[in-house]
N, C-alpha and C positions, 0 to 999 in steps of 0.2 A: 589756540582754541581746540579742545577736542571735539569732534562732531559726532563721534561714536565708535564701535567698536566691532571686530570681525573675531568670530570665533571658529577658527579654522579645527574641522574635527576629521580624525584620521580612523577610519575603522580596520584595523588588521585581522584577519578571518582567514583561516583556511579549514576545511573539513579533517577530520582526524585521519589521514592515511598513512599509519604507519605500518608496514607490512612486514611483521618480523620473521615471515619465511621466503621474502623475497626481495633479496638485494637489489633486482632491477627491477621494480614494482613502476609501472609508466605512473600511476599516481603519485609516487613520492616526489617525482619531477615537479608537481605544482609548487610543492614545499623550497624544494632548491631554487627553481628558476625565480620566485618569489623573494628569496633571499638575496640572490645575486643582484638582481635587477629593483629591488622595492625596499626591502627593509634594509639591507647593509647599506645601501645608499643614501637611504633617510638619516640613518644614524649617522653615517658621515657629514650630512649636512648640518644635524644638530651640533655634532662636536665642533664644527667649523664656525660656526654662529657663536658658541661659549668661546671658544679659542680668540675669535676677533671682538669679543666684548658685546657682541650685538644683544639686547634684551628682545626676548621673543615670547611667545605665547601659542602651544599647541596642546588640545586636546586628543589624547589618542586613546582608542580603546583596543585591548588586546584579549581576542577572544579565549576562553580554556582550552581549547583543543590546539591553538597556534601554542598557546604557553606552553602545553604540554610537550609538542612535538620541538619547540626550541630547546628545551630541558632536558631533551632523550638522547643519552650517552649513542645508541646505536644510529640516531639519524643525523648526529653529529659525526660520526667517523664516516657514515655514506655520503656525507656533504663535501670533505674533505676531499675523498678520494672522485669526486663528481668534478669539483673546482681542479683537482690537478690534470682529469681527463680532457678537460676544457683546453685548462694552459697546453698540454700536448697537442690537442688539435689547433690552437690558435698558430705554435709553432711550425707544424704542418702547413698552414694555410700562408705562413710566412714564408717558406721554401716554395709553394708552390705559384704564389705571385710576386714571387720578388722581378721575373722578366716579363711578368704579362703585363701589369696595369698598375701604376705606380699609386692612382686613387685605393685598388684594393690592398694593395701591398701595406700603406700606410694604415688603412683602418684594419688591416690583421695585425700590425704591431699595435695600433690603440686598442686593440681588445686584449691581445697578451697582458700589456702594462695596466689595463683595469683590470683583470681578472687575477693576477698576481698581489696587486693591492690589497683587491677584495679579500682573499685569500688570506695575506698576511696580516689584514684586520681582524678576520675571524678567527685566526690562531692566536694571536695575541692577547684575545680576552677569553681563551679557551673555548669559544662559541658560546659564551655567556652573553646574549641580548640582554637578559632580563637584569643583569646589574648595570650594565649601560643604561637601560631606560629607567632606573632605579635612581642613579645618580641624576638623571636630568629631573626627576621627578622631584627628589631633596633639593635640588635647586630652586627649583619653582616654575622651571620652563616649561614641563610638561604636566598637564594633569592626566595621569593613567584611570581609565574606567575600565568596565568589565563589560561582558555580553551573557548571554546565558550560558550553561555548562556546554551544552553541544550545538548551540545555537539553533534552537529548537523555533520554530515560527510559532508564538506564544496562543494569538488567537484560534489555532487549531488544535492546541492541547486541552485536552477535555475538563479536567480537574484540577482543583485548587492545590490540591497537595503535588501534581506533578508539576504544576509550575513553579511552585516551591520550591520542589527538589532542584529545577533547573536553574533557580535562582541562588539559593544557600551553595552547591556545591560551585557553583562559580564565584561568587564572593568568598568562600573558605580557599580555593587556590588562589584566587588574586592577592587574597589577604598575606597567606604564607610566603608569596614569593615577593610580592613589593613590599610588604613590612606595615601597609598602612590599609585600611578598609576602603574601597571606592568610595564615593558621593557620588557618582552618578553611573547609568549604565545605557549602552547600546542596545537599544531593544533588537532582536534580530529580523532583517530585513524591514527594519522600522515598524514592525508590527505592534500596534496596540488595540486592545479590545476595552471595553467598560469593565471596571472592575478590577483591573490588572495595577492599578495605581493604588488599592488599597495594598496588595500584596507587596507591592517596591517600598511603600511607608514602612511595613511591618518587618520588611529586610533592611531596613536602614537607607533607602535610596533617596537622593534627596532630588535628582532630575535626570529627566530621559529626553531622547530626541524622537520626532515625528516629521513624517514628510508633509508637506507644505500644507493640503488641505485635513491632516490633522487638528492643526489649528484655525485653518481658516475656515473650516465649519464646524468651529466649537457653538456652542450652545450655553450662554448669550455670546454674541459675536463678540469677538476679540477687541477691543477699543484700537489696539495699536497691531492689528494683524499679526504679520509673523515678525514684526520688530522688536520683538518681546515675548519673555517667555509666558506662560499663564501657568496657573496652579490647578491641579484637579480637585477635585473636592475630599481627596484625601492628605492635600497639602504637598503633593510633590510637583514639581516644576517640569513642564514640558517646554522645549525649544523646537521651533519648526525650521525645517530646511528651506532656506530662501532660495525661490524659483530662478530669480534671474542668476544666482551665481550657480546654481546647478546647470542651468543652460549653457553658459558662457564656457564650462570646463566639461561636464559630460556629453553634449550636443555631437554624433558624430559627424553632422553636416557644418554646424556653425560654430563649434567650439575649437579650443586651442588646438588641440589634438590633432587636428585635420589639415592644420600646416603643410604644405608642401615642401616645407624646409624641414621637416622631422623625420625622424627614420621609420621605414616604412616597417611594419610589425609583419607583415606576411610572408615577405620575401626572407627566408632563411635559410643558410646553406644545407639546412638538415634535408630539406627540400628541391634544393637548387643541384648540388653536387652528384655527381655519380655515386651510386653505392659503394663501390670499393674504396672512394675518398672519404667515408664516415665511419670506417669500421669500429675506431676508437670511441666515437660517441653515439653510435645507434645504437637501440635496443638489439639483445642478442638474438632475439628471431627475425631480426630483419626490419622491424617496422621503424620506418622515419620519425623523428623528434625535432622538435625545436632546440636549436643549440644555443641559440642565444647572440650567435656570429650572424649579422644582418650588415650588407654593404649598400641597402640602397634607400634612399629618401623617398618620401610619398610621390613627391614630383608633381602629381594630377594628371599624368597621361600615362598610355600604356609602357611606353619607353621610360623606365626608372633611371634616376641619376644618382650616381654614387653619394654616399651620406658625407657630410660634413659636419664633422661634430664642435666645430666654431661656429661656422653659420648657425647651428642649431641653437647652441648655446645664446647666440646674440637673440636670436629671435624669441628664446624663454624669458630674456631679460627684459624684451618689448611687450610683450603677453603680461608679464608682472606688472608694469607699469601700467597697461591698460587696463587688467582688472583692478588696480588701485585706486587709479582715477573715476573709474566707475562706481566703485563702493564708496567714496569720497562724494560723490556727486549724490549717491541714493542714500548716504546717511545723513547727510547735510540738509536735503531737503525734509528729510522723515523729523529730524529733530525740531526743523521749523513747527512741524504739526504737532510733535507729540510734546514738547516742552520739557523732553528730558533726552537722556543720550542712548539711542537705538543700539542695537545688536543685529549684525548679519550673520546668521548661522550657516557653515558652507561645510556641509559633511560630505567625505567622500570615500571610498572605499582606497584603502592604504594602498593596495595591488594598483590601481591604475597609474601610480606615479610611479616610472620606471619599468614597470611589467608593459601595460599595454601602452603608456604615455612614455616613451624612454625619456624624453627629457622633465618630465613632472617633477623629479627631486628638487633640478637646478629652478625650474619656476616656483617651489615652493621656499628655496634657499631666497631666491631673487625679490618674491613678495614680502617675506618675514624682513630682509636686509633693507628694502626702501621702505615697507611702512615703519620700521624702527628709526631710520633716518629722517622722514616726516615727521614722526610726532616729536624728535628731537629740534628738528629745525623749527615747526610750528609756524607754517607758512598760513595759519588760519583755516585749514582745511585739513587738519591731521585726523588721522585717524590710529587707533591702537589695538593691537591685537591682545585678546583676554579669553578666559577660560569661563567655563559657566559657573564654577561657584564663586569666581572673582565679581561676576556680573549681577549674581544673586545677593550679595552683600550690599551692593550698591542702594537698592531700593525696599521697601518695608512694603508695600500696597500694589502687590500684582495681583491681577483680575482672577478670580476663581470661576473655570468654565468646566461643563461637560464634554469630554470628547469624546468623537465616533470612532467606530472602526475604521482602522485605517493602517497602509503600508506605504512602501516606497515601490512598489511593484506595480504589473502592467493595471489601470484603471485603479489603483490609489488603494484597492482592497486584497482579496485574498486570492484571485482568480490563478497568480502563477503558480500558487501551493498548491492549489484545489481545482484542477482542470481534469480533461478526458484522459491524461497520460499519467496522473499520479493520486487520484482520488481513491484510487484505490488500497492504498496503504493505510489510511486512517481509522477505519473499523479496527485493524489489527492493532495498530497504538492505541487504541480509547480501549481495548479488551486489555492489552498490557498494563495500562495505567491502573485500571481497577484490580486487575490481580496482584500488582504491585503494593498496592495501598493495603489489600488483604493481607499479603506476608509481613507486611510492616505491623499491621494490627494482631496480626495472630501470634508472631515468634517477638515475645518481650523479654525471654531470657535465652537467648539460643546459644546451644553448643559451640564451639569455636567454628567446628567444620562448619553447622548451619550458618554461621554468622558470613562466614567466607562467601558461600554461595548465594547468601542474601544480598550483600554487598555488590557480587559480580551480576547480579540480577538487575540491579538497579543502575549499574555500568551499560549493560544491554540495554536497557532501554532508552537511558539518554542517549546512546550511540544511534539507536534506530530512529529518534526525535530527530536528527539534523535536519536543518531546512535544505540543505545541499542537495540530500537526495530527491527530493520533490523539485528542486530546484533544476537539477541535471535532466529529470525527466522532461520535465517542460520546455527544456531549452533544447532538449535532443542532440547531446553530445555524446558523453559516454555511459548513457542509458544501461546497458546490460551491466554494468559495474554500480550503480546507482541501486538497482534493482537487487543485485547479490546482496548488498550491503544491507538494505532494509530487511530481506529475508533472514539473512545469516544472522543478523542482531535477535529479529523477532524468534525466530527458532530457538537461538540459544537462551532468549530469557523465558519461553515456553517449556522449553526442556527443565531449565533449573526449577521454575514453579511446580511441575509436577512432580520433581523430585522431593523438594520441599514438603510438598502438600501428601505424599503417599509417604513421607519418610524415609528414602531411599537416597541416599546421596552416592552419586561416581564423583569421588574426591579427586581422580584422575582426570575427568571431562571438566570439573571445576577449575583445576588448576590450568591445563590446556586452554582452556578460554581467556581464563586471566592472562596469562602470557601471551597471548595474541593482542590485547587492547590494554598494556599498564598504564592507564591512565587514571587519575582521581585516585591516588595510591589510599587516602585516608578518606573515602567516600564513608559516609554511615547511612544505611538503609533506613535508617530511623526516620529519615527526614520526609518520610511519606507517610506518617502516621496521621492519621485523621485527629486533630485538635479533641483532647479531652479523653483520647484512648488509653484508656486505664487496666482494663481486662482483655483477655483474648477472648476474643468472639468474630465469627466470619463478619465479613464486610456487612452481606445481607443475612438478616436473621432467618431463622425458618419461618415460615408465613403459616398462620395458625389454620389449623383443621378445623376447628369447630367452626362448622359455618355449613349452611342450610344445604347447601349446593358445591360439590366438589369440583374442581377445574382440571382439565390436561389440556396442556399445550402440546400441539402434534408438527413436527417440523417436517417438510416434506419439500424438493425440489417441484414437483408438478404436482396442478391441483387443477381441475376444471376451471376455464378452457383450456389452459396449458396442459395439454395432453400427450404425451410422448409414447406411453405404455399403459399396461394395467394398472401401475401403482396408484396414478391419478384417480383412476373409479376407483381402487379399493380405498384411500384416503375419505374420497369422498361421499361414499356409502357409510363406512364407518362412522365417520364423523356426526353425520346426520344421526345416527342412531345412538348414539351416545348421548345427543341431546334428548333424544326420545327418552333414552335411559335415566335421565335426570342431572347428567352433567354439563356443566358450563364448558364446551370447547372452545380452544382458540387454535385453527391453524395458520400457520407462518410458513411463508412459500414464496417463490420467483414470482416476481410481475409479469405482465403481458399489456403491450401496450394499450388495447382497447378495455382494460380494467380498471376501477378504482383501487387505491392501494388499501383503502378499508372498505368493509363491507359485510352485511349479517346474509348470509345462505342457507336457509331453513335451520334457524336458528344456532348455526354456526358461526363464529367471530373470525373472520378470513382478513390476515395481515399478509400485502404482498410488500416483498422489497425489491427494491432495484440493484443488481451487482453492479458495485462499481467498477470502473473500466479495468480489466484486468490486465497483468503485465505481459501477457504473450496470447497468442490466438488459441491455443490448444483448450480443449473443453476442460482438460484438468486446472488451469488458471481459473477458469468461468467458477468451477467449483470452489476453488479457495475463496475467491471474491463471493461468494453466494454466502459462505459461511458467514464471513465476517459481517453481511450484512443481515442474516438470520441472528447473529448475536447484538448486534446494534439495535435491531427493532426490539427483542426481546429485553433489550435495558432499558428503554425506552417505555415497556408495559410494566417493568418493575417500579421505575420512577413514578408512573402513574397510580401505583398503589395495585395493581393487578396481582390476583391471586394464581398461585398455582400449586398443585398437589403431586401432579405428575406430569414428567415430560415424557411424550412417544416419539421417537425418532424411526422414520423410515428409509433404509437403506444406507448405504457409505458416502451418498453425495452431504449429508447433515452430520457427519459422523463428529467433527472437530467443534461445531457449534453444540451439539448434545451434550459433548463430554466436557466442554467449559461450563456449560449452564449447569448441569448437574452437580459441579463441585461447588458452582456457586451459589446453587439454589438449596442445597443439601434435602433434594427430593429425588425417590425414585425416578428411574431412567428405564423404559421399556424400549427395546430395540425389536423392530419388525427386519428381517431379513427376507426381500423378495426374490433374491438373485444371489449367486456370488460370482465372483470374477473366474474362481477357478472352473465353476461348473459351466461358464457360458463360453470359456473357448476350449473347455477339457484339458484344462492343466494350465499352470502359469509360464509363460514362456518370453515374457517381455519387461523391461525397466517397468514400464508404466502399469502392466498388468501386476507387477510385484507389490508396487506402490497402492495400487486400489486394495489388493487384497489384502496388504497389511492395516490399511484403514478399515477394511472390515472387520479384520481379527481386533482391532482395538475397540471398536464399538462394541463388540460381543463380548469383551473383557470389561468394560465399564459398565455394561449395562447391567442391571439387577435381574431382570428377566428377559429372555429372547423369545420372540413368538415367531413362527414358522408358519406356511400355511400348508403343508404336508408331509406326510411322514418321510418320504423320499428327500424333501429340503431338511428335516431335522437331521437324517442319516448323514446327508453331506454335510454340513454345519458341524457337527459331532467330529466328522473325519479330519474337514479342513482345519478347523480351530482347537479341536482338543476341547471340545466345551461339554461340562459333564452334562448328562441328560437330564437331570433335577432342575438346571438351568431355562428349559427349555418347553414351551408350549407350541402344541399343535393346535392352531386356529383357521379352519379354511377359508379361503374367500367365498364369497356370497355374491346373492344377485337380488335385488329389488324388485321383485315381480312387476309392482304396482308402478313404479318410478319410470320401470322398462318398457312396461305397454302402453304408458301414457305420452312416451317420448318417441312415438311413431310417425313420421313424416310423410310428405308425399314422395315417390319416384321424382326427381327431376325428368322434364321432359324428352331428353336424352337417355336418360336410364330406361323410361319406359319403353322406347324404343329399341335399346338393348336386350331389354328382359322378355321383350314381346314372342311369346311362340318359343321361348328356348328354357332348354334345361340348363338351369346355373349351378357350377360349381364353386362356391363361393370361400375365398380366404380372406380375414380382417385381422390386421396386426402389422408391427415394423415390418422394414423391411431390410433386414439383416440376416447373415447367414446362418446364425443359430435357429431361424425360426423355420428352415428349410424349405422355402418357397422356390429353390431350383429343383428340389426333388418333386414336387408337384409339376414345374414344367417340363421335366425330364420323363415324367409319366404321362404328359397330354397326349401325344401321338397314339397311344393306347387307346388314352379313353374315348379320343375324338373317333375310333372306330365305333363307337355306339350310337352314331349318326351326325349329320350336320347340324343339328339340333343344340347340340352339346358344347356350352361355352365356359370358361372358367374366367371369373372376375377377381381381380384383387384388388382390394382397398388398404390402405395405408400408403406410406412413406419412409424413405430410409438410406442408408448411404450404401445400399446395395439395388437401389432401383435402377439404375442404369444399367448395370450389369445383368439384371433379370431382364430387360427389355431387349438387351443386345441377345441374349439366349433366345428369346422367343423369336425375333426377326432370323436369326441363324436358322432356328428349325423352322421356320415357315410358317409359323403358328399366329402370325399377327390376325387373321381373319376371326379368331375363336377363343383368344385370351386377351383381356382388355384390362389395363393398370387404370384406375380411377384416381388413385391418389388417396392423399387425407381427404375425410369427408366426416362432416357433422353427425353428432350422436345419433338425430333423428335420420338423418339420410343412411346410416350404415343400419339403424334397424328395419329402416322398409327394404334393405338389401336382405337382410335376416328373414323376414318373414316372407318373402317371394321364392327365396333359393330352396334346390331341391337338396343340397348337399353343401354343409359346412366342413371346411378341411383344415386341418392345424398337423402340419406336418415337421412338426418342430425336431430339430437334433437337442434341445436341450429345453426344458420347460418346467420351471417349480412347480405352476400349478396351470393357469390358461384361465383366465375369467372369462374371456370372450366366449369359449365353448361353453361355460354355464349359460350364458347369454343365448347362445344358439341353441340350446336346451331349452330354455322358457318360450322359445318362440316354435318349438317341436318341429325343429329342422334335424334332420340327423345328422348325425355328426361321424366324421372319419379322422381318427387322430393317432399320432405316433404313440407306440407303446415306451413311453419314455418320461421319468421325472414323474411330477404329480400329475399330468396328464391322465396317465393310466388309472390314477385313484378316481378321478371323475367319470371318464370314459371308460368304462367297463365293456370288455368285449364281449357283445352279443348280448348285451343286457340294456346298458343306456347308449350304446353306438358300436362303430368297430374300429379294432387297433389295428394296425399294420406295423411292419416289422421298421424301425427307426432307420432311417439313410437309405434305406432299399426302395426305388420309385417302383419298381416291378410288385413290391407288395403293396404298396401304394395305391397302383392303378387297379391290382384286384379288387381290393375291396370298395374303393367308387364303383368299377363295375358290377360288385354283388348287388349295390343299392339302386343302381341305375336300373337293374335287369327285375326287381322284385321291389315293388312297391309294396306290399304287404310287410316286408321284413323293416322297410323304412319306417310304415306306420308303428310297427309295432315296437319298435327302437324308441321312436320318437317320443312314444304314450309314454315308456317307462321310464325314460330320462327326465320329461317333465313332472312326473310324479317326487322321483327322488330331487329335482332342483328343489321344489316345494319343501319337500320335507326336511333335506339335509344342507341346504345351504341358504337358508333364511336370514336376512341381517340382523333381525331383530333378536334371534338366538346367539348368533356369533358376537354381536355386541355385550351381551350379557355375559359369555364367556371372557370377553377382552376386559370389562370391568370387574371379575372378578381376578383377574392377573394384577390389575391395579391395585385392586385392596389387599391381595397378597402382599405384595410389595410394600404398601403402605404400613402395614403390621408390621412386617419384618424389620424397618427401620424403627418403628415405634419400640418395638420389644428390646433391639438393639440399643438405643438412647436410655431405655430405663434400664438397662444391664449395667450401660457404663456408668448413668448415674448412681 
């Protein structure tokens, strides 16, 4: 009497690691090792069962990426060479061990025979594993199912269209190779999310697998637990992994693979032998690798015993018998309660059997043989192997349940693929999804070259979405490789997208990247189209401008209280005054721990984003993550129906987000360049500087209008980026007198003691070389000859802080030069109000807001005659200037003010008047609005002309 069924599921998958340019690529060894230790041995097991007349059932998923590599002629040729090298290595080992140790000699002979048989087996079918599996499928012994195209973790794929593309691409490739459309699917990482079942049904999928809790936590509760499938509301069956079966095989401490008789995975000759004995099998660069030749068994102690294949085979047979006995007991007990035959679902990675657990294929062979024999004998406790499709035909009344989000990863949810080390990838992937949908909807009748680029863009997106890259980052194995793969595919996709949108295709580039990853040869980009897309239109339509209040979205990396330089103050003041001018203003910026993510400040909607964990420690990587987060935040605003008439980007740090959003929203982009990398460094000398300068150039090119803060900056931008004069507008920085004067705090007690009876020379700003603080320190010795009551107070922080303090100590100036670090605006303003002189000794300064702020406090200013500073601080009119870079000239001007109180008073009074007349934020905001309106009108006129 049949007590129930066992569904053995093997999921065969590897990421796409074909490297056309590198025949020795380390990652392609993953494929070669899996072929040698798992896939070919498993096929030999199935063929042996067929030969012996054993009736068995196995369900096997073959991922499309693995299927593509199995059928790739280049990889087939490389695998043959790999095996020939292994065989040669074992012959070398036979000679080495012949006189040393009889056990090792026997093992060397064992490996040579095994590798030779596998190579002969592989060559006899010309590397065509697909046909061998197809034959087993046609005999009814194996049910072949598919997975997502590149094994994307579908709960973190954002759009329905992108999920559908993963599924349909996989189904088409599977059907082309195996001759029939699969009825089931292995969801990558067993990742299910509510709503996915609707898409599965749309694609013709009848069943899938979840982890145990996927069904155990279903609503309503499954009456048969995990020993029967349930139906989703869309009618797709969900089979849950049996927890006890997983524990018996997977557990590293209690599972079968840990038995002391089995082969030790980690003791490999690739790491045991001296390098000179490994020349034929190690990587050409000398890197040690696993050879697959392992002489030891697990043993259970530090002293490993030689591996005994016969002993291990006997143990595998015993473990198969034990597993079968436990399943018989489990199913018999369950059948009494259920009133029908239950099914135990045992899903495993195929690579576990043979690669990680060397004896795994023997265990499967013994399990299937014993199960078949038990069924034939039928001692009252027989169980039978069955496929999901066969089981679903047994009954017609499966329970309908709603399933939660689940996976077979850590915690049963998405932690493995969405953690500190890998979460940074998803904003980029989500942007690419939306852009791919946009391309599919836009290009209804592409020419041949466009269609090739569109199909390649689809491939790049699919490859970037592979769950393997995020898993590797979480597992901390070959992290650099995973990061490179994500970036490579995202960057290639982005370049293709830009080419297609701009209408300038580089056919050579398209061909080159297509040759790198020649999978999915028949992919059709149209699978990304939104349902019902009949006419060409942008994914996001133009938002109506017929509205009482126009809206601007400002992108900036800093905004108070996250203040690094003058940019934060500029955006803060401009945004508030644009509100007063009647605009709706949204500032999207980086988050700071002590701030809410969303708040209203003086009428400005502030949206703060937390850049996800970058893939490197460099600030440049953080900027990349920031842009992805900015795009996601703006996308959320779009989905909430938030209007936008103008985008306003501040500096290169938000360039990527600004350019993508401009294309998506079809609204004017205004860019304010507060400085240039060329100017900051007096030239471009490093790769990083070249990257930043290139991004600045891309931003100025994409922008409809470029705003700069001074005539100096206009000239510099024109020179560096060859920008036409008519595209640029000079709008100076300003100072809000009312805001400034209302935010003057009291000096702290330590400050009061420091300031008491002293004539203070004050510097406020970042401590970086371009700000010239080292010149002020170099001039200090001469300045201090004016009396012991003269002191220098330095407010600010930055990478040059330690170097500057060391300079002070080296010159014996610590008693009169004081570093107070970063201070609040109120404390800074308090110091500006009591200082005798404010000094700005910059080597490069596009403008210098803090000079205006000092002038508003009627504090005399000494500034370098450089950049935009000398447009604000005019010599002997609104302050004194000195020759930039010359500490003696700086000392001379400071000493003039110390010696001449009347000169100080006259300059400060005039500076105060100019500040009020020419640098008022209300007037500057009106000028900015004029730039917005001109850009909006230009686009409207262009649309009318095209229409």
